[in-house]
RODO-564111 format. One record per residue (C-alpha): residue in one letter; x, y, z. Coordinates in steps of 0.2 Angstrom, whole numbers, plus 5000, padded with zeros to 4 digits. Layout:
N
AXYZ ...
END
This chain:
230
M499850005001 D500750184997 A501350255012 S500150405009 L498850325011 E499250205023 A499650365035 G497950425031 L496850275035 R498150255053 A497450425057 V495650345054 V495950195064 G496750315077 H495150425078 L494050265079 R494850195092 L494850365101 D492850355099 G492750165106 F492750055091 N494049915090 A494849975075 R496249895067 I497249915052 G497449775038 E498549745022 D497649865010 C496249945020 A495349995037 Y494549895048 L493150005057 G492949885069 I491149845066 G491249635061 E492449655046 I491849795037 A493349905030 L493750065022 V494550045007 I495350174994 T495050124976 W495850264968 S496950424973 Q497550564963 F498550694971 Q498950894964 P500450974968 S500051174974 P501251294959 S502651294973 G502651134976 S502351154994 A500551084997 Y499550954988 S497950914984 A497250744990 A495650644977 L495150464985 E493850354978 V493450274994 A491950124999 L491650015012 R491849825008 V490649705015 G491249535015 K492749475002 D492249564985 A490749694988 L490849884987 L489450004995 F489450184999 Q490750244987 D491050414987 V492650524979 V493450634995 A494550774994 N495650895005 P497250995004 G498850975017 M500651015016 S501150835011 K500350705003 E500150615019 E499450765029 A498150775013 V497450605013 S497450625032 N496250775030 A495050695017 L495050555026 L494550625044 N494050795039 V492850725025 W492350555026 L492550515046 H491250655047 G490450675033 D490050495025 L490050395040 P489050475053 P487350415040 I488250245036 L488550195054 P486550135063 L486350055046 I488049935048 G487849915066 G488650065075 P487550215085 L486250345079 L487650465083 P486550655086 N487250755070 V486050635061 Q484450625055 V483150525051 L482050585040 R480250495039 K478550515031 G477750665043 D479450765042 T479550945035 L480850855022 Y480050675021 C480550605004 S479250474997 P479550324998 W481150335007 V481750345025 I483350455024 Y484750465036 S485450615033 G487450675037 P487950815045 C487950975032 Q489951015028 Y490151215025 G491651305019 G491751515017 S492051665028 Q490251695036 C489851515040 E488451585053 D487651665040 F487751525026 M487251385039 R485551485043 F485451485027 I485551315023 Q484451285036 E482951375031 Q483251295013 P483951135012 P484451064999 L483450934998 L481851024995 T482651064977 I482950884974 R481650764982 E480650764967 L482050724956 L482350574968 A480550544968 R480450524948 E482050464943 V482650344955 D482250154960 P481050164974 K481649974976 Q483350004983 F484550074995 H485450214991 W486950334996 I487150524988 K488350644989 L487850834987 F489050954984 R489151154978 S490351284978 R489951454972 S490751614974 I490351804969 H491551804956 G490751694947 F491551514950 D490151404951 E489951214951 A488951074958 D489350874960 F488050744964 L488550554965 L487050434966 D487850264971 G489450334968 E489050394950 P488950574945 F486950604941 E487050744931 L485050754932 G485450804951 A486650904947 S485951024940 A484551034950 L485951094964 M486451224950 N484551284952 W484551294969 D484551494973 W485651544987 L485751694996 G486951844989 M488651825000 Y490251864997 K491851794994 R491851584991 Y490751465000 S490451274997 F489451155004 R489450985005 Q488050825012 F488150605010 M486450535014 V485650365013 L484150325006 L483150165013 P481450115005 E480250105020 D479649945019 F481649885017 
END
């Protein structure tokens, strides 16, 4: 295993152990301490800064369940002063604190306080699913105003009709929502459905009407959708 990837997986193991999980490092993975479920990195890319003094890491990650089955695929990215730090930041700041929380109760782990379970009768109910909605992850200089806006205009309101129309209601799914925008014209959205780009979802997120803001802001959220009769 690449040394920088191993360093990141060891960082995940260390944090999970602090949270009471019997996590351990494997030959090519990090076992979470829940059965034999393991975090694996299936693809990685590093981009050095122009000066070469920092790096950005982009990682495709998944949970290996059993011998070969991979679930909850996602792409996580973060910068660092070295490749090792960039990988650790991506796995800890993005995956551990963003992707893993809504997955945990579905694989035998705890339901954390920062996970919202949306069912029939809830304002954000999205028929025909029970949704395990992970914590919102923000970036920007005025995060308090931005967080308030997200709470008032959550992206699920923008995409739930699309989900009901385009996504197989008989299967469970996972989605990653991402939007980044600046007043200087930069604007992009990313929507992964079961680990694959979902262009209709990305277009819907681009139509999500943000409030007027300064500088640059980003939003990210991971959710798991279970059929109500699953």
